[in-house]
N, C-alpha and C positions, 0 to 999 in steps of 0.2 A: 435540511441536502436532501437532494430527490434520490439518494442511493441507499436511503434509509428509512425503514418503518417505524412506525408510530414506539418501538420497543426501542429504537437506537441501533438493531441488527442490521448490518450492510449488509447490500444484495447486491449481486452480478450486473451489471449494466448492459444492453441487448449491446450486438454489434451489428454491425449492415450486415449485409450479405457478400457484399463488393470486398471487403476486409479481410473475409478469412475461406477458406478451401474448403469446404465441407468432407468432398472427398479424401485428400490426402492430411485433412486434420492439420492444415498448416495455413499461416497466413498466404493472402493471395498476392499476388505482384502488386495492384493496387493498392493492399494496404500497409505492402511494405514502402512503397511511392510514398505515400501519406505520412507515414513515420519515419523517411528520412529524415529529413530535416531537425524534428524531433530528439531523433538519438543522435543527430552529427551535432548539436548545438547547444542540448541539455546539458551541459557541465564545462567550464570555461578554465580556465587557468585558477585563475582565484577558487574557486570551488575546488579544486584540487589543492591547493596550497591548506582548503582550511578543512578537508579531509586530513589530510594528513597529519596536520595539525593534532587533532583530536582523537584519529582512530589508530595515530600510532605514537600517543604520549604513552610515554614509561608507565607514567601513573597509574596508566587502566589495568597496568599489570597486577596492584594492587587493590581499588578501589573496584566495587562492585559494579556489576551496569546495570543499567533503567531499565528495561525492554518494556516497552509501550504493551508487546502482551498480556505481561503481569496487571497494567493499567484497566485494556478491556475485559481480561477475565473477570477480574474485580469490580467491572460494571455492572456485567453481565449477571452477576452473583448477589447484586444489589438491588438491579433491576429485579430477577426473582426474591429474592425476600419481600420486598415489598411488594407484588403482586401476589404474593402468598398471605401476608397478611391485611390484605383489602379483602380478599375473599371469605 
């Protein structure tokens, strides 16, 4: 994946200047128009139903949430250990 370096770290992608108003530190009108159809159509009714069924499940009160950040942190620690071991 182009947004990751050789160690798997994610780096921010560059943004075309037309999409961002640097003086006001906000999205530009061109950027807003480009993103409008994406934000308008990104979630359909079937997606909302799935979110409701999974996020608002009563069992979530008793089961631990498995966050992605934990996996990313563990992967980073693993890569660091491997790098130190190879030195």
